[in-house]
Each structure stands twice: as C-alpha cells, then as structure tokens.
SETIDO-933620 format. One record per atom (N, C-alpha, C, O): residue in one letter; atom name; x, y, z. Coordinates in Angstrom, 2 decimals. Each point is the difference from the previous one (the first is absolute). Layout:
NODE res atom       x       y       z
NODE   a   CA       X       Y       Z
...
END
This chain:
NODE res atom       x       y       z
NODE   m    N  -42.96    6.55   44.28
NODE   m   CA    0.39    1.16    0.83
NODE   m    C    0.50    0.99   -0.74
NODE   m    O    0.91   -0.29   -0.78
NODE   n    N   -1.37    1.61    0.83
NODE   n   CA    0.43    0.94   -0.87
NODE   n    C    1.33    0.86    0.85
NODE   n    O    0.33   -0.38    1.12
NODE   a    N    0.38    1.61   -1.84
NODE   a   CA    1.05    0.35    0.32
NODE   a    C   -0.10    0.64    1.46
NODE   a    O    0.85   -0.18    0.87
NODE   a    N   -2.00    0.94   -0.70
NODE   a   CA   -0.02    0.53    1.29
NODE   a    C   -0.04   -1.01    0.95
NODE   a    O    0.71    0.29    0.97
NODE   s    N   -1.32   -1.49   -0.86
NODE   s   CA   -0.09   -1.08    0.93
NODE   s    C    1.43   -0.45    0.09
NODE   s    O    0.52   -0.11    1.11
NODE   l    N    0.06   -0.12   -2.06
NODE   l   CA    1.44   -0.46    0.05
NODE   l    C    0.81    0.98    0.83
NODE   l    O    0.74   -0.39    0.90
NODE   e    N   -0.90    1.74   -1.24
NODE   e   CA    0.76    0.81    1.01
NODE   e    C   -0.28    0.01    1.31
NODE   e    O    0.90    0.27    0.79
NODE   t    N   -2.14   -0.56   -0.36
NODE   t   CA   -0.17   -0.11    1.54
NODE   t    C    0.71   -1.11    0.73
NODE   t    O    0.00    0.03    1.23
NODE   l    N    0.62   -1.02   -1.89
NODE   l   CA    0.75   -0.89    0.37
NODE   l    C    1.45    0.47    0.64
NODE   l    O    0.69   -0.54    0.86
NODE   l    N   -0.53    1.66   -1.56
NODE   l   CA    1.23    0.71    0.51
NODE   l    C   -0.08    0.73    1.27
NODE   l    O    1.01    0.34    0.61
NODE   n    N   -2.36   -0.06   -0.15
NODE   n   CA   -0.28    0.95    1.25
NODE   n    C    0.87   -0.46    1.18
NODE   n    O    0.20    0.89    0.82
NODE   p    N    0.34   -2.05   -0.54
NODE   p   CA    0.68   -0.19    1.32
NODE   p    C    1.41    0.47   -0.25
NODE   p    O    0.69    0.07    1.01
NODE   l    N   -0.07    0.29   -2.28
NODE   l   CA    0.98    0.54   -0.07
NODE   l    C    0.36    1.30    0.47
NODE   l    O   -0.92    0.80    0.16
NODE   p    N    2.27   -0.39    0.12
NODE   p   CA    0.13    1.34    0.33
NODE   p    C   -0.53    0.94   -1.11
NODE   p    O    0.10   -0.37   -1.17
NODE   v    N   -0.67    1.61    1.47
NODE   v   CA   -0.27    0.97   -1.05
NODE   v    C    0.80    0.05   -1.24
NODE   v    O   -0.40   -0.19   -1.15
NODE   e    N    1.71    0.51    1.60
NODE   e   CA    0.95    0.25   -1.09
NODE   e    C    0.36   -1.11   -0.99
NODE   e    O    0.23    0.25   -1.19
NODE   l    N   -0.20   -1.57    1.74
NODE   l   CA    0.17   -0.94   -0.74
NODE   l    C   -1.45   -0.57   -0.78
NODE   l    O   -0.01   -0.64   -1.05
NODE   r    N   -0.94    0.96    1.69
NODE   r   CA   -1.45   -0.13   -0.82
NODE   r    C   -0.18    0.75   -1.15
NODE   r    O   -0.57   -0.39   -1.02
NODE   k    N    1.11    1.63    1.23
NODE   k   CA   -0.02    1.06   -1.08
NODE   k    C    0.76   -0.43   -1.31
NODE   k    O   -0.41   -0.07   -1.16
NODE   v    N    1.65   -0.20    1.70
NODE   v   CA    1.01   -0.60   -1.10
NODE   v    C   -0.64   -1.14   -0.92
NODE   v    O   -0.14    0.02   -1.23
NODE   l    N   -0.18   -0.90    2.04
NODE   l   CA   -0.51   -1.38   -0.68
NODE   l    C   -1.22    0.42   -0.70
NODE   l    O   -0.17   -0.57   -1.08
NODE   i    N   -0.73    1.42    1.42
NODE   i   CA   -1.24    0.51   -0.73
NODE   i    C    0.58    0.63   -1.26
NODE   i    O   -0.24   -0.61   -1.04
NODE   d    N    0.86    1.57    0.95
NODE   d   CA    0.72    0.68   -0.88
NODE   d    C    0.36   -0.96   -1.34
NODE   d    O   -0.51   -0.02   -1.12
NODE   y    N    1.61   -0.76    1.70
NODE   y   CA    0.59   -1.03   -0.83
NODE   y    C   -0.92   -0.72   -0.66
NODE   y    O   -0.02    0.01   -1.23
NODE   t    N   -0.86   -0.72    1.96
NODE   t   CA   -1.00   -0.97   -0.67
NODE   t    C   -1.03    0.80   -1.03
NODE   t    O   -0.33   -0.47   -1.08
NODE   r    N   -0.13    1.76    1.58
NODE   r   CA   -0.69    0.58   -1.01
NODE   r    C    0.69    0.48   -1.37
NODE   r    O   -0.59    0.16   -1.07
NODE   a    N    1.95    0.03    1.33
NODE   a   CA    0.81    0.40   -1.36
NODE   a    C    0.29   -1.26   -0.63
NODE   a    O   -0.16    0.02   -1.22
NODE   w    N    0.55   -1.17    1.73
NODE   w   CA    0.33   -1.38   -0.61
NODE   w    C   -1.39   -0.51   -0.70
NODE   w    O    0.05   -0.30   -1.20
NODE   a    N   -1.16    0.20    1.85
NODE   a   CA   -1.16   -0.55   -0.59
NODE   a    C   -0.49    0.90   -1.17
NODE   a    O   -0.74   -0.54   -0.81
NODE   t    N    1.01    1.63    0.67
NODE   t   CA   -0.57    0.96   -1.32
NODE   t    C    0.96   -0.36   -1.07
NODE   t    O   -0.27    0.50   -1.09
NODE   r    N    1.49   -1.37    1.17
NODE   r   CA    1.00   -0.08   -0.97
NODE   r    C    0.01   -1.46   -0.48
NODE   r    O    1.04   -0.41   -0.52
NODE   l    N   -2.19   -0.47    0.66
NODE   l   CA    0.08   -1.42   -0.37
NODE   l    C   -0.56    0.05   -1.28
NODE   l    O   -1.06    0.59   -0.21
NODE   r    N    1.81   -1.28   -0.84
NODE   r   CA   -0.30    0.09   -1.37
NODE   r    C    0.17   -1.61   -0.75
NODE   r    O    0.85   -0.83    0.33
NODE   f    N   -1.72    0.67   -1.21
NODE   f   CA    0.19   -1.37   -0.81
NODE   f    C    1.07    0.40   -0.95
NODE   f    O    0.76   -0.91   -0.31
NODE   g    N   -0.53    2.16   -0.26
NODE   g   CA    0.98    0.18   -1.01
NODE   g    C   -0.77    0.32   -1.09
NODE   g    O   -1.22   -0.13   -0.08
NODE   a    N    2.18    0.68   -0.99
NODE   a   CA   -0.62    0.30   -1.33
NODE   a    C    0.47   -1.16   -1.10
NODE   a    O    1.14   -0.47    0.03
NODE   v    N   -2.06    0.08   -0.91
NODE   v   CA    0.40   -0.85   -1.01
NODE   v    C    0.77    0.41   -1.11
NODE   v    O   -0.26    1.12   -0.44
NODE   s    N    1.26   -1.85   -0.17
NODE   s   CA    0.93    0.65   -1.01
NODE   s    C   -0.44   -0.69   -1.19
NODE   s    O   -1.06   -0.63   -0.11
NODE   e    N    1.98    0.81   -0.80
NODE   e   CA   -0.08   -0.63   -1.37
NODE   e    C    0.37   -1.34   -0.05
NODE   e    O   -0.36   -0.68   -0.96
NODE   t    N    1.11    0.15    1.97
NODE   t   CA    0.51   -1.39    0.08
NODE   t    C   -0.85   -1.05   -0.05
NODE   t    O   -1.12    0.16    0.49
NODE   t    N    1.44   -1.29   -1.01
NODE   t   CA   -0.83   -1.22   -0.16
NODE   t    C    0.12   -0.96    1.55
NODE   t    O   -0.72   -0.98    0.20
NODE   a    N    1.66    1.43    0.73
NODE   a   CA    0.50   -0.89    0.89
NODE   a    C   -0.61    0.56    1.33
NODE   a    O   -0.19    1.21    0.09
NODE   p    N   -0.12   -2.05    0.96
NODE   p   CA   -0.67    0.59    1.02
NODE   p    C    0.88    0.85    0.67
NODE   p    O    1.21   -0.13   -0.14
NODE   q    N   -1.81    1.17    1.02
NODE   q   CA    0.66    0.82    0.64
NODE   q    C   -0.28    0.12    1.43
NODE   q    O   -1.15   -0.08    0.42
NODE   r    N    2.22    0.27    0.39
NODE   r   CA   -0.10    0.14    1.52
NODE   r    C   -1.19    1.09    0.25
NODE   r    O   -0.13    0.97   -0.76
NODE   s    N   -0.66   -1.18    1.82
NODE   s   CA   -0.87    1.04    0.47
NODE   s    C    0.89    1.06    0.52
NODE   s    O    1.13   -0.31    0.40
NODE   e    N   -1.50    1.39   -0.37
NODE   e   CA    0.90    1.23    0.67
NODE   e    C    0.28   -0.19    1.35
NODE   e    O    1.18    0.08    0.33
NODE   n    N   -2.11   -0.34    0.61
NODE   n   CA    0.15   -0.30    1.27
NODE   n    C   -0.91   -1.05    0.67
NODE   n    O   -0.05   -0.06    1.23
NODE   f    N   -0.62   -0.72   -1.97
NODE   f   CA   -0.82   -1.17    0.43
NODE   f    C    0.60   -1.29   -0.51
NODE   f    O    0.91    0.09   -0.83
NODE   g    N   -1.32   -1.28    1.23
NODE   g   CA    1.00   -1.28    0.00
NODE   g    C   -0.43   -0.46   -1.38
NODE   g    O    0.37   -1.14   -0.26
NODE   g    N   -1.07    1.76   -0.70
NODE   g   CA   -0.36   -0.85   -1.10
NODE   g    C    0.72    0.47   -1.40
NODE   g    O    0.94    0.79   -0.09
NODE   h    N   -1.51   -1.36   -0.82
NODE   h   CA    0.53    0.47   -1.41
NODE   h    C   -1.16    0.56   -0.88
NODE   h    O   -1.12   -0.49    0.15
NODE   l    N    1.32    1.39   -0.97
NODE   l   CA   -0.63    0.45   -1.00
NODE   l    C    0.28   -0.75   -1.27
NODE   l    O    1.10    0.16   -0.52
NODE   v    N   -2.04   -1.03   -0.06
NODE   v   CA    0.38   -1.05   -1.03
NODE   v    C   -1.05    0.29   -1.21
NODE   v    O   -1.22    0.16    0.07
NODE   p    N    2.09   -0.13   -1.25
NODE   p   CA   -0.81    0.26   -1.23
NODE   p    C   -0.35   -1.43   -0.46
NODE   p    O    0.62   -0.97    0.43
NODE   y    N   -1.65    0.86   -1.32
NODE   y   CA   -0.47   -1.33   -0.36
NODE   y    C   -0.75    0.28   -1.50
NODE   y    O   -0.71    0.95   -0.34
NODE   t    N    1.06   -1.96   -0.31
NODE   t   CA   -0.84   -0.01   -1.45
NODE   t    C   -0.81   -1.35    0.04
NODE   t    O    0.51   -1.07    0.32
NODE   t    N   -1.73    1.23   -0.67
NODE   t   CA   -0.97   -1.45   -0.19
NODE   t    C    0.47   -0.64   -1.26
NODE   t    O    0.60    0.57   -0.91
NODE   s    N   -0.94   -1.86    0.97
NODE   s   CA    0.37   -0.75   -1.30
NODE   s    C   -0.68    0.42   -1.12
NODE   s    O   -0.97    0.75    0.11
NODE   t    N    1.44   -1.21   -1.40
NODE   t   CA   -0.39    0.50   -1.20
NODE   t    C   -1.15   -0.85   -0.22
NODE   t    O   -0.78    0.36   -0.88
NODE   v    N    0.56   -1.31    1.44
NODE   v   CA   -1.29   -1.06   -0.03
NODE   v    C   -1.04    0.04    1.24
NODE   v    O    0.37   -0.35    1.11
NODE   a    N   -1.55    0.77   -1.34
NODE   a   CA   -0.82    0.31    1.02
NODE   a    C    0.06   -1.13    1.24
NODE   a    O    0.16   -1.19   -0.27
NODE   d    N   -0.26    1.55    1.35
NODE   d   CA   -0.10   -0.82    1.26
NODE   d    C    1.06   -1.14    0.02
NODE   d    O   -0.26   -1.07    0.55
NODE   q    N    1.28    1.28   -1.08
NODE   q   CA    1.17   -0.82    0.00
NODE   q    C    1.00    0.84    1.46
NODE   q    O    0.10    1.20    0.28
NODE   e    N    0.46   -2.34    0.34
NODE   e   CA    0.76    0.38    1.19
NODE   e    C    1.45    0.55   -0.20
NODE   e    O    0.86   -0.63   -0.61
NODE   v    N   -0.69    1.74    1.11
NODE   v   CA    1.37    0.74   -0.18
NODE   v    C    0.70    0.00    1.41
NODE   v    O   -0.64    0.19    1.03
NODE   a    N    1.92   -0.41   -1.06
NODE   a   CA    0.69   -0.21    1.30
NODE   a    C    0.81    1.40    0.02
NODE   a    O    0.81    0.37   -0.85
NODE   v    N   -1.17    0.27    1.94
NODE   v   CA    0.68    1.58    0.13
NODE   v    C    0.96   -0.08    0.93
NODE   v    O   -0.37   -0.36    1.12
NODE   a    N    1.76    0.65   -1.33
NODE   a   CA    0.82    0.12    1.13
NODE   a    C    0.11    1.17    0.78
NODE   a    O    0.31    1.04   -0.59
NODE   h    N   -0.51   -1.02    1.86
NODE   h   CA   -0.41    1.03    1.04
NODE   h    C    1.28    0.59    0.56
NODE   h    O    0.04    1.19    0.31
NODE   g    N    1.16   -2.10   -0.16
NODE   g   CA    1.13    0.73    0.46
NODE   g    C    0.24   -0.15    1.49
NODE   g    O    1.11    0.29    0.45
NODE   l    N   -2.04   -0.71    0.33
NODE   l   CA   -0.10    0.08    1.20
NODE   l    C    0.88   -1.08    0.83
NODE   l    O    0.27    0.32    1.16
NODE   g    N    0.11   -1.32   -1.55
NODE   g   CA    0.83   -0.84    0.30
NODE   g    C   -0.87   -0.89    1.32
NODE   g    O    0.61   -0.77    0.74
NODE   r    N   -1.83    0.99   -0.64
NODE   r   CA   -0.71   -0.93    0.98
NODE   r    C   -1.48    0.09   -0.66
NODE   r    O   -0.21    0.86   -0.85
NODE   t    N   -0.72   -1.67    1.21
NODE   t   CA   -1.42   -0.14   -0.38
NODE   t    C   -0.71    1.50    0.56
NODE   t    O    0.06    0.44    1.15
NODE   p    N   -0.69    0.16   -2.27
NODE   p   CA   -0.91    1.17    0.48
NODE   p    C   -1.31   -0.55    0.65
NODE   p    O   -0.50   -1.10   -0.22
NODE   r    N    0.05    2.01    1.01
NODE   r   CA   -1.42   -0.10    0.80
NODE   r    C   -0.93    0.59   -0.63
NODE   r    O   -1.16   -0.40    0.11
NODE   w    N    1.55    1.59   -1.01
NODE   w   CA   -1.14    0.81   -0.55
NODE   w    C    0.50    0.42   -1.56
NODE   w    O    1.19    0.17   -0.25
NODE   l    N   -2.00   -0.05   -0.53
NODE   l   CA    0.04    0.71   -1.24
NODE   l    C   -1.03    1.02   -0.26
NODE   l    O   -1.19   -0.27   -0.13
NODE   i    N    1.70    1.47    0.07
NODE   i   CA   -0.92    1.29   -0.05
NODE   i    C    0.17    0.53   -1.37
NODE   i    O    1.10    0.42   -0.35
NODE   p    N   -2.29   -0.41   -0.57
NODE   p   CA    0.39    0.86   -1.09
NODE   p    C   -0.01    1.35    0.23
NODE   p    O   -0.75    0.59    0.78
NODE   g    N    1.72   -0.05   -1.58
NODE   g   CA    0.07    1.39    0.07
NODE   g    C    0.24    0.69   -1.51
NODE   g    O    0.53   -0.54   -0.97
NODE   l    N   -0.97    1.61    1.03
NODE   l   CA    0.01    0.98   -1.15
NODE   l    C    0.95    1.21    0.20
NODE   l    O   -0.06    0.65    1.04
NODE   p    N    1.00   -0.32   -2.13
NODE   p   CA    0.71    1.06    0.34
NODE   p    C   -0.66    1.35   -0.51
NODE   p    O   -0.27    0.14   -1.19
NODE   a    N    0.02    0.79    2.09
NODE   a   CA   -0.82    1.25   -0.23
NODE   a    C    0.69    0.90   -0.91
NODE   a    O   -0.63    1.02   -0.30
NODE   n    N    1.88   -1.18   -0.24
NODE   n   CA    0.13    0.78   -0.90
NODE   n    C    0.26   -0.46   -1.52
NODE   n    O    0.72    0.53   -0.85
NODE   v    N   -1.52   -1.66    0.76
NODE   v   CA   -0.03   -0.59   -1.53
NODE   v    C   -1.47    0.00   -0.23
NODE   v    O   -0.81   -0.68    0.63
NODE   v    N    0.51    1.56   -1.67
NODE   v   CA   -1.38    0.07   -0.60
NODE   v    C   -0.35   -1.17   -0.48
NODE   v    O    0.79   -0.74   -0.58
NODE   n    N   -2.30    0.39    0.85
NODE   n   CA   -0.29   -1.23   -0.49
NODE   n    C    0.57   -1.30    0.48
NODE   n    O   -0.16   -1.06   -0.61
NODE   a    N    0.86    1.17    1.77
NODE   a   CA    0.65   -1.15    0.58
NODE   a    C   -1.17   -1.03    0.39
NODE   a    O   -1.10    0.42    0.36
NODE   t    N    1.37   -1.70   -0.43
NODE   t   CA   -1.27   -1.06    0.18
NODE   t    C    0.82   -1.21    0.81
NODE   t    O    1.19   -0.26   -0.20
NODE   n    N   -1.83   -0.25    0.91
NODE   n   CA    0.36   -1.41    0.60
NODE   n    C   -1.01   -1.17   -0.43
NODE   n    O   -1.12    0.02    0.53
NODE   p    N    1.39   -0.91   -1.33
NODE   p   CA   -0.73   -1.13   -0.41
NODE   p    C   -0.56   -0.62    1.27
NODE   p    O    0.70   -0.11    1.01
NODE   t    N   -1.85   -0.25   -1.08
NODE   t   CA   -0.46   -0.77    0.95
NODE   t    C    0.72   -1.50   -0.11
NODE   t    O   -0.02   -0.65   -1.04
NODE   v    N    0.63    0.23    2.24
NODE   v   CA    0.72   -1.42   -0.10
NODE   v    C   -0.61   -0.90    1.10
NODE   v    O   -0.74    0.46    0.87
NODE   t    N    1.05   -1.66   -0.96
NODE   t   CA   -0.38   -0.97    0.90
NODE   t    C    1.26   -0.71    0.25
NODE   t    O    0.74   -0.33   -0.92
NODE   i    N   -0.46    0.06    2.27
NODE   i   CA    0.98   -0.82    0.49
NODE   i    C   -0.21   -1.50   -0.28
NODE   i    O   -0.98   -0.60    0.44
NODE   t    N    2.01   -0.02   -1.27
NODE   t   CA   -0.51   -1.16   -0.40
NODE   t    C    0.74   -1.27    0.84
NODE   t    O   -0.25   -1.19   -0.17
NODE   r    N    1.16    1.73    1.05
NODE   r   CA    0.58   -1.03    0.90
NODE   r    C    0.91    0.79    1.11
NODE   r    O    0.56    1.05   -0.28
NODE   a    N   -0.50   -1.53    1.27
NODE   a   CA    0.76    0.66    1.24
NODE   a    C    1.29    0.44   -0.50
NODE   a    O    0.65   -0.68   -0.79
NODE   a    N   -0.16    2.06    1.34
NODE   a   CA    1.12    0.42   -0.40
NODE   a    C    1.05   -0.60    0.61
NODE   a    O   -0.26   -0.71    0.98
NODE   d    N    1.60    0.84   -1.37
NODE   d   CA    1.13   -0.87    0.89
NODE   d    C    1.10    1.27   -0.02
NODE   d    O   -0.25    1.12   -0.43
NODE   a    N    1.31   -1.50    0.92
NODE   a   CA    1.23    0.95    0.26
NODE   a    C    0.42    0.71   -1.05
NODE   a    O    0.68    1.01    0.18
NODE   t    N   -1.10   -1.53   -1.72
NODE   t   CA    0.66    0.73   -0.95
NODE   t    C   -1.34    0.55   -0.99
NODE   t    O    0.17    0.91   -0.82
NODE   y    N   -1.27   -1.46    0.96
NODE   y   CA   -0.88    0.42   -1.29
NODE   y    C   -1.41    0.10    0.75
NODE   y    O   -0.27   -0.73    0.95
NODE   f    N   -0.60    1.67   -1.46
NODE   f   CA   -1.44   -0.26    0.32
NODE   f    C   -0.42   -0.36   -1.47
NODE   f    O    0.73    0.20   -0.98
NODE   y    N   -1.87   -0.72    0.93
NODE   y   CA   -0.78   -0.55   -1.05
NODE   y    C   -1.28    0.29   -0.19
NODE   y    O   -0.92   -0.36    0.74
NODE   v    N    0.79    1.27   -2.13
NODE   v   CA   -1.43    0.37   -0.28
NODE   v    C   -0.45   -0.50   -1.28
NODE   v    O    0.71   -0.66   -0.75
NODE   s    N   -2.04    1.05    0.51
NODE   s   CA   -0.55   -0.35   -1.38
NODE   s    C   -0.72    1.35   -0.27
NODE   s    O   -0.11    0.77    0.95
NODE   s    N   -0.33   -0.45   -2.05
NODE   s   CA   -1.16    0.93   -0.53
NODE   s    C   -0.57   -0.15   -1.20
NODE   s    O    0.64   -0.59   -0.87
NODE   a    N   -1.85    1.06    0.61
NODE   a   CA   -0.78   -0.10   -1.22
NODE   a    C    0.71    0.95   -0.92
NODE   a    O    0.12   -0.25   -1.20
NODE   v    N    0.41    1.48    1.82
NODE   v   CA    0.75    0.91   -0.82
NODE   v    C    1.15   -0.51   -0.66
NODE   v    O    0.59   -0.86    0.65
NODE   t    N   -0.11    1.14   -1.75
NODE   t   CA    1.23   -0.78   -0.49
NODE   t    C    0.93    1.32   -0.25
NODE   t    O   -0.38    1.11   -0.36
NODE   s    N    1.53   -1.48    0.62
NODE   s   CA    1.23    0.83   -0.04
NODE   s    C   -0.45    1.56    0.79
NODE   s    O    0.27    1.12   -0.43
NODE   g    N   -0.97   -1.44    1.57
NODE   g   CA   -0.23    1.22    0.95
NODE   g    C    1.21    0.17    0.75
NODE   g    O    0.74   -0.91    0.35
NODE   t    N   -0.58    2.22   -0.11
NODE   t   CA    1.28    0.39    1.04
NODE   t    C   -0.78    0.65    1.12
NODE   t    O   -1.05    0.62   -0.16
NODE   g    N    1.80   -0.87    1.52
NODE   g   CA   -0.44    0.78    1.24
NODE   g    C    1.31   -0.26    0.91
NODE   g    O    1.09   -0.50   -0.26
NODE   w    N   -1.66    1.07    1.46
NODE   w   CA    1.16   -0.09    1.16
NODE   w    C   -0.92   -0.66    1.18
NODE   w    O   -1.22    0.00    0.09
NODE   m    N    2.20   -0.58    0.80
NODE   m   CA   -0.46   -0.74    0.94
NODE   m    C    1.00    0.38    1.20
NODE   m    O    1.22   -0.04   -0.16
NODE   y    N   -1.85    0.42    1.46
NODE   y   CA    0.95    0.12    0.98
NODE   y    C   -0.22   -1.34    0.98
NODE   y    O   -1.00   -0.22    0.69
NODE   a    N    2.19   -0.63   -0.82
NODE   a   CA    0.12   -1.20    0.63
NODE   a    C    0.75    0.06    1.33
NODE   a    O    1.14    0.45    0.07
NODE   e    N   -1.89   -0.98    1.11
NODE   e   CA    0.39    0.26    1.21
NODE   e    C   -0.03   -1.20    0.84
NODE   e    O    0.34    0.06    1.18
END
C-alpha cells in the first residue's frame, strides 16, 4: 500500500481533520532516520527506529566465530549490513551467521580476518 492509498483511508473524516492528519503524516514520514554512525565501538540506538547500529570486527582467524554485543536487550530479528556513506573505502566483510542470536549477542564468522563493518540490528 502506498502513501496515496493510505491517505484515502482518511476520507471518511471531516475535511479539516483529514488535512491536518495528512500534513502531519507527510512531515513525520520524511524524517525517519536510522542515524549516523560515530567513532564509538559500542552499539548506538537508531535515531528513530527500534534497532541499533552495531560496529563489529571479524576474528583474527579466518572463519572463526565472534560474538558481537548488539545492545538491544532482546533477540534481534534482522541484521542488515550498512556502509557509512561519508567513509571513503568503507567495506563490510561478508559474514555468515554461525548460530541464532540471543538477547545479548549475534554470532558471525567471516573468511576476512580483522575486518570491520556495521550492522543494523532490529
């Protein structure tokens, strides 16, 4: 369902109220942000989504599991690789999930040794 079809759901409302709700929703929806990564090595809360931006470093030994603290306090449903657009030559090593995440960590391995990257954990 796109924005225009969602707005038609407001048609039964009085015109004045409908206009306010449409303007409010359009303004709010254009301000959704994951947030900007910083120099920190700790997970960072997303600007206004429910997940965290999480830096990680792969093992110094190829294909060895690392546990990465995600800081959510609950088991994440998704890990989405991210690249900071303001970092020249930024990369995300290809990782494999080695076991199911839990309320504290997600677990990955990579053929790339000591590789760094960012994940959005949601």
